[in-house]
N, C-alpha and C positions, 0 to 999 in steps of 0.2 A: 504494498501501501502506501500509495507518496500522498503530499499533500498542498493542498492548492497555492498555487505561486501568490506572492504578493505585486509581483511585476504586473497584475492586470491593470493595474491602474493608471497605468500608461496609455490604456486604452481611453482615452477620454472621453470619444464618441459613439462606444461600443453598446446598440442597443439591443444585441441579445448574446444569450452566454446559458449554452448550455451544456454541464458538463456531468449530468445524469449516469448515475450506471460506471465512472468510472474506477471505484477501489481507492475515492479520495478517502484520507481519516485526518483526524486532528481540530484545529480550531479554522472554521474559514475567519481567510485574515479580512481585517476591516479595511483593508483597501477596496472590497468588494463595495462597501456601504458606497463609493466614494463615485461608484458609476451611475453619476443623475442619469443618464439619457436610457439608462435601460428601459427597455419595453418588455422583454419578459428575462427571466429569470431560472433556471430548473437545475439546483443542486441534488437533487432526489435520488433518493437509491445507492447512497456511499456512504455504507453501515459503519460507524466510527468516525464519521464528521458531526462535529459541536458548533453550534451555533452560543457564542459566548461573549468575546469583544472582536467586530461587534457585539453588541446584544440584541435581542428580536427587536424591541424597539427602536435602536438606532437606526438599525436594514431598513426597517419600512421608512422612519422621519425621510432619508435621502432618497428615496426609489419611488417620487411622487408621481414617474409618470409612467410603470410598470401597468404592463396588461394580463399578464402571464406569471405569475410569482407561483413556484411549486418546490416546495422542500421535505417532500414526503420523506420521512426515515433520517430525518436529520435529526439529532440529537437538542431540542430547543429549551427541557423543560422549565419551561417558564410561562406566565400569564400570556392571552393572547392582548395585548397594546391596542388601548382604543386609535393611534397613530393609523390603525389600518383603516380604519372609517374616513380618511381623506386620501383613502385611493381609490377616487372619485371612477378613473380610467379603468379597474380591475374586471375584468370576465373569467379568469381562471383563477382559483386559491387552493390547493392543495398544501392541508399542512397533516395530513394522515401519520399517525405513527410516529409523533415528534417529543412526546410528552408531556402535552401540554398541564397547564395546571389554572383552576380555579372556574372562575363564569365566562361563557365565553360572547364576547360582543352584539347582543340582538340586533345593534344597528348594520350588521355586513349583511342582513338578510336582505337591507335596501339600499344597497349598491345600486347607481341608476343601470350599470353595464353588465351585472356578477352574472353570469351564466352560468359555470360549474363553482358548486363548493365540496370539498373534500375535508372531512376532519377525522374522519373514521379509525377506532382502534389508538383510542386516546383517553384509557380507561376515570383520568381524575378531573376528564372536564366536563363541568355542568352546564347547563345551558338548557332553554325553551324554546316552542315556535312562537315567537310573537302572531302580533294580529296583521295580516296581507290587508292592507283602508284598500286598493285599488288592485287593479289586473294588467296593470304594465309592468310587473315585474318580469324580466326574463330568465328567469333561474330555469333550467330546465336539467340539471340532476345534482344532487345532493345528496354526502353519504356522510353517513354520522352514526354507522354501527359501531356495537362495542365504545361510547361512551355513556355518561352520567347521565346524558341529559332526559329528562323528566316530564312530566306534567302531563296535559291533555292536548289534543287536535286540535286548534282552533277549530269554528266552525267556515272563517276567512281562508282557510286554508285550500278553498276552492276558487279563491282568485288567484292563483298560480296555476292560470291556465297552458304556459309554457312546459310544467312538470317532465320532464317525463321519465326520471328515474328518482325515488324515495327509499335508500335503502337508508333500515334503525331498528337493524338486528342486536338486540341482546342490549337494550337500552333498560331505561326507569320509566316508560311511558306508560295513564293509566287511563280508566274511563270507555267509553262506547267512541267508536268510527264515525265521525261528523258525514253525512248526508250527502254531504256536499264537496265529498274524494271523488265521489262521481259525474261533477264537473270535469276533472282532469282527463279529459279525453286525449290526451297525446302522450299520457301514461305509458310506460314498456314495464315497466319492473319497478314492483313494488312489495319490500321487502322488510315487514311490522314484525317477523317473530323472535320468542320469546320476549315478550315483553308485560304489561299488567292492565292490556286490554280486557275488557267485560262485553255484555253485552250479545246483541244480536247484531250479524255485521247485515249493513241497507243494503236491498235491492240496488240499490244506484250503481253495485260494481259493475251491475254487466251491462252497465256505456261504456264502461271502460275496454271499449273497442280495440284498441291497438296493442292490449295487453300479452306481455309475452311469457313474463315470470312472476306467480303470487307466489309468495309464502308467508302464513299467518300463521304459523307454528306454535308451538307453545306462548298459548294466552287462556282468556278463561272466556272464549268467546261459545256462547250456546245457544241451543235451538237445533231444528230438523237440518242435518246438512242440506237435505233434497233442496230447502225449500230457498236459498241462498246462492247455490254452486254457480258459479258464472257460465254461463254458456255465449264463449267468446270467440272467435275462430282459431285467433293467432296465440291463442294460450299452448306455452308449452312444458313449462315446470308448474303445477300444483302442487303445493304444503299447505295441506290443514290441521297435521295430527299435534297428538297432546293438547286437546282444547274439550269441551266440557259440552259439545254437539250429544246427539242420538239419532234415534232412527236407523231404518233401511240403508242399505249402501247404493248411492243416486244414481241417478240416470244422468249417463253422460250427453244421451245429448247427440246430435249429428253432428253440431259446431265445434267440438270436444276430439274431434279424432287426428290430430295434428299431434296429441298429447306425446311428450319424451319422458319425463318421471312424474311419476300419481304419488301422494305420499295420503294417505289415508290413517297412518295409525294412532293408536287410542286414544278413538273419539266419542267408545262405547257403540261402532256399529254393530246393529243388530240382524238376525234373518240369514238366511240365506243370501249367497252371490247368484243375483239372476244369469238363469240359462240360457240368455244369449245375449249380446251385447254388441252394437257398429264396431267394426273393425278398427284397431289398434296401431295399425299397421308398424309405427313406430316410436313406439313404447319398449323402454329402455329400462326403465327401474318401476318395479309395483309394488310398495310398500304397504299390507295389509296387517302388520302385525298389532297385538294386542287388544282386537276388540272382541266381538262378542258375536262373530262369525260360525251359524251352522253349516248344517247339509253337508253336500260334496263339493267336491270342487268342478267347475262347470268345463268343458271342452274346449269355452272360448281362450281359458288362462294357459294353458298347456298349447295354446293355437300362437302365442303371439310370439311374431318370426324373430323382432331383434330385441328380444328381454336379453338382459344380463346382471340385472339383480333382483330378488324373487322373494321375497317376506311375508309368510302367513302363521307366521307363528304364534302361539300364546291364544290361539282361541278352541274352538269348538266343532272342527272338522270330523267331518266322519269318511268312510268311503276309500276308496283305491285313487293311487297315484298315478296317474297315465304318462305316456311318454313325451315331454318337450319336443317342441320342433326345433325351439333356435339354439343354433350351433354356436351364439353368443353367450352364451353363462356361466356367468361367473361365481354367482353366489346363489343358493336355495339357502333357503332355511321354514323347512314346514313343524319346527320341534314345538313340542306343548301343544299336542291334536289328538284326538282319538282316531288318526287313519290307520288304515290295514292293509293288510294283502301282501302281496310282491311288489317290492320298489322295481321298476323298469332297469333292467341293464343298460340300456343306449344310454344311462346318465353319465355313469362311468366311464365312455367311450368319448366326452365333449373334453376336448381339449383346451378350453381356456378354462375350466372349472376350476377356483383353489376355496370353496368352503362350501360344503354340503351338512346340512345339522337337521338331524332327523331325529332326534331324542325326545325322549319321555311320548312314543306310540306305541303302535299294537303289531307294526310288522312284524308277522310270524314263522314267514317261509324262508328260506334261503338269501342273504343278501349279500351272493355275489363277489364273495370274500376275495376271491384269486384276482378279481379286477379292481379289487379296492388294493393290496394291496402290493399289484403291480403299480397303480399310480402312486403310490405313495414312494418305489423304488424309481419313478422315471422322472428324469430329471425338468421337464415339461408340466408335471402334476407338483401341485403343493396342494393337496384335498386331506383336507380335513373332514373328517368324518363322527361324528358323535350319537351313537347307538346306545342307549341305554338297554335296550332289549335286545340285543345282538345276542344274547343267552338263549335266545330260542330259536337259532341259526339251526337248519337241517332238522326241526323238529317234525 
């Protein structure tokens, strides 16, 4: 690793400086703060780089013309200074993983040209959503996951008409989701998992016609899941697990056939899986574990052609396991059910399979143990088979 040279101060007319991902370490030299004509400064992804003298406040005070400021993973370890509010030309601000402390100035949200704001992974950084009085904000991307932001989402969040991405995973937000969130029709990514949200989800979420990624897991949402599951054609990733939902497995509808990942774990799904479902040709992950699903596993599950990760553990399923059609399977977990019969031998020939978990079932005939041994000895196989009941093999 090397240090950033103080000789940069000679380039007094410099407008763009990008030293990202260059293995620099040590202190950011004070001379960088003299480059008052900078429009873009990127020092990101230099592990071991520290902003001390100049401190963050001095750096910001001098760079009054900067539009793009990226200090992600630079060790700042200080509060976010109010002089940031004077950077009225700022369009992109990235202070992710900087060790920021204290309260984030809410006035930054109102900078007139701010398009991207990324402050995720600052665990000691607190703050809240201010009121957004008008709809003129150009903010499109806001990442604040793994911070100590808290409070309720204001109704006025619906005025952020340009917002495309809101990533607020693992924060301290609470309260219900405002209906006005459905006004954000440009939204593609809504990730608000593992907060303290409560209540029922508004039906207005179905207005988000451009939504690609929806993650609501790990909150206290309630109601019947079938009542609010968004029917959005563009949706690829849907995670709503670990909430207080209830009811049967929802109808996915003709508009959700593009799904790549579906997570409905631990939401008290009851009853059998539907006997038929509209094709899910792109589904790679299916997580239905820790529910109250009963009956047999229908054929459409085994026929998913792109499936890689499949988890139906900790349910009340019965019947036989059929042959999987997907040759891409990596993980299969059917543990803690009441499945029985002979497990299909073709599963052990899947070259990508790394984890096969079948414990706590009632498989009662030979499990092709010779194939399991061959898999374990093969360099291309790293298979884990947990069979609490294989003492019955050969019976």
